[in-house]
N, C-alpha and C positions, 0 to 999 in steps of 0.2 A: 889466275881466275879470281882468287881471293882479293888481290889488290884492286882489280878492275871493279869488283862488286863494292868494295869499300869506298872507292872514289865516287861511284854512282850514288851510294847512300849519303856520302858527305855532301855532294852537290845537291841532292834532293833536300837535305836538311837545311842547307843554306837558302835554297829557293823558298822553302816553307817559312823560314824566319823572315825573309825579305817580303813575302806576300803578307805575312801577319803584321809586320811593321808598317807596310803601306796601307793596309786596311785600318790599322789603329790611327794612323795619321789622318786618314780620310774621315774617320768617324769621331775623332776628338772634337768635342764641342768648342765652338768659337766663343771668345769672351762676349758677354752681354754688350749690345750696342745701343746705348740710349739715344733718344731723339730730342733735339732741342725743342722745348715747348711742351714736352710730355707732362702729364699731370703728376703731381706729388701730393703729399698729405696736406701741406700748408701752402705751397706755392708750386707753380710749374717749374720744371728744371730748364735753366738756360745756362750754358757754361760761361764762366768768367774768362775773358780773353787772357791768355798767358801773360801778355805784357802788363795787364792791370794787376794780375796776381803778384808779379814782381814789384810793381809800384806800391801795392798795399803792404807788402812785407818790408819794403824799403822805408815807408813812412813809419811803420812800427819799430824800425831799427832792430829787426829780429837777429838774434845771435844764438850761438850754441847753449847759452844759459837759459833760454826761454822755453816755455811750454806753450805751444800754439794750439788753440782749439778752434776748429772750423765747424760752425753750426749749419747743418744742411750741406754736407760735404760733397754730395754728388759723386763725380767720378774720381774724387780724391786729389785733384790737381793742386789745390792750395796746400793741403797737408803734405803732399810729396815734395812740393817746392820748398816748404819750410824745412822739411827733413834734410833736403839737399844742402841747406845752409847750416846744418848741424843741430838744429833745434829738435826737441822732442815734440811730436805733433799728433793730435788726436782729431779724428773726424767723427761727427755724429750725423747719421743719415738714417732716415726711416725706411727707405726702400732696400730690402735685403739683396736684390740683384745689383744695386749700385754699390753696396758694401762689398759684394763679391768682386765686382769689377775693380773697385778701389784697391783691394788686396792684390789682385792680379797686376794692376798698374804699379803698385809699390814693389812687388817682386821684380817686375821688369826694370824698374829704376834702381834696384839694389838698396832700398832704404827700409826694408822690413824691420830692422832692428831699432828704428827710431819712430815708427808710426804705429798707431792703433786705430782701428775703425770700429765704432760702436753702432750697432743697429738699434735705434731707439728714437724716442721723441725728444726733440731739441729743447722743449720746455721743461723736461724733467732732468736734463743733463746737469751734473755737478760741475759748475764752472770755477770752483774755488782754486783748483790747481793751475789754472791758466794765467799766464802773464800777458798773453796776447789772444784776443778773440777776433775771428774774421767772420763776416756775414755777407750774404747776398740774398736778402729777404725783403719782403714788402714793408713799407713804413709802419703799417699797423702791427706787424709781427715784431719789428724792432721796438715799437712802443710797449708791447706786452712784455718783452724781455727787459726793458729798461730798468724797472725797480730792482730786479735781480742783479743786473750789471752794476748799478750804482752802489750796491752793497758789497761789491768786490774790493779787494785790497787797493788802496789809493796807488795810482801809478799804472794800473792795468790798462793796456792800450786796446782799443776797440776800433776795428777798421771795417768799413762797409763799402761794398760796391754800389754806388749810385744813390742808395736810399738813406734818408735822414732819420734822426731820432726826435722828430717833431720839434718842440721848442728848446731842446738841449742843443745848443749851438756847437758845431764841430770845431775842434781846436785847429784842424788843418784840413784843407781841401785841395786836391790836385786833379787836373784833367789832362789826359794824354792826347796829344794831337797827331802823333806819328804811329803808324802801324796799328791803329785801333779805329774801328768804324762804328762800334756800338758798345754801350756799357763801358765807358772810358773814364769815369770819374770815381775817385776814391775819397772817402771822408774818414777822418780819424778823431776819436774822442779819447781823452785820458781821464780815467776815473778819479774824481777829486776827493780829497779828504773832507770830512764833515767838520765844519768850523763854526756853524751857527751857534749863538749863545752869548753868555756874558763871561768875559775873561778878565782876570786880575793882572794888572801890570804896574810897574813902578810909577807910570804916568797917570794912573787912575784906572777905573773900569773901562773896558773896551766892549762895546756892543756890536756884534756882527750878525748880519743877515746874509743868507746864501741862496743864490739861484744857480744851481749846478756849479760851474767853475767861477762864476762872477760873485764878487763879495762887496758889500757896502756896509756902512756902519758909522760909529763914532768912537773917538778916543780922546778923553779929556776935553770934551766939548767940540772937538774938531771932527769934520767928516772924513770918512775913510772910503777910498775907492781901490779895489784890489782884484786880483785874479789868481786862481789856483791852477797849478799844473801838477797833478798828482798830489803829493804831500808838501809841495813847495808853494808857499803863499807870498806873493809880491803885492805890497800895498803902499800907498802914499797917505801920510797923515801929517797935517801941519807943515806941509812943504818938504817933509823928509820921506825918502823912499826906503822901505824895509823889505828884505827878503828873508823869510824864516822857514824853518822846517817844522811841519806839524806831525806830532806823534801822539795820537789819542787826545788827552786833555792838556797837553803842553805844546808850546811852540817856542822856538828859539832860533836866533840868528844875529850875528854881530853883537851889539850891546842891547838887543831887545829880547825880552823873555816874558811869556804870559802863561797863566794857568787858568783853565776853565773852571768856573764855579760849579 
């Protein structure tokens, strides 16, 4: 009699646990489901095609040494993809529901140790720690961010889905034609060193004018035409091509050396 009663009680307990588990599963809230085109603080949200996410990170040559920051990170796909490549990645997103979804997606992808999502205004974000910045924002927002970006460490890579930086010419543009039907172009800029001014060289004073990565000027009465790629300046003067590394107020490469006055 005791054994039969004990079995019935055990069976009842198992049934109650099963019912409770089923009820919990049925009432567990589903992750937030954003809709393409929904309103945001600065732009509507439209997801970047995954194939373009990969292309953007390829162009920036993202490695585990990088810190990638996505401004307006949406559902977190760019941040998570960067983390899967070993990089530390940060997303800045104004919509708290999107931040919650991004954290959920990061957990599902197994990269929570490499990502961080910040709920906040992208214009107020500290970009100084980033070696790569990714964007899918309107041109006027890119333009508003541009002064802050140009003050970053030379060599910082900035990659945008489709939209330009106005008259700051992209260093590289790629368009995907396969497995992509819209928003299929990526543009990349490399933050240039600041070289404008008068430099002292063994050949005489060198005067440089700078328009983003494009450099013109004179050296010893001869015209200069050059281009910056981060802190590397390649220029031609008097028929001789030079490639130098710029560090603050000095530049040096090969047998060429200059100091800014």
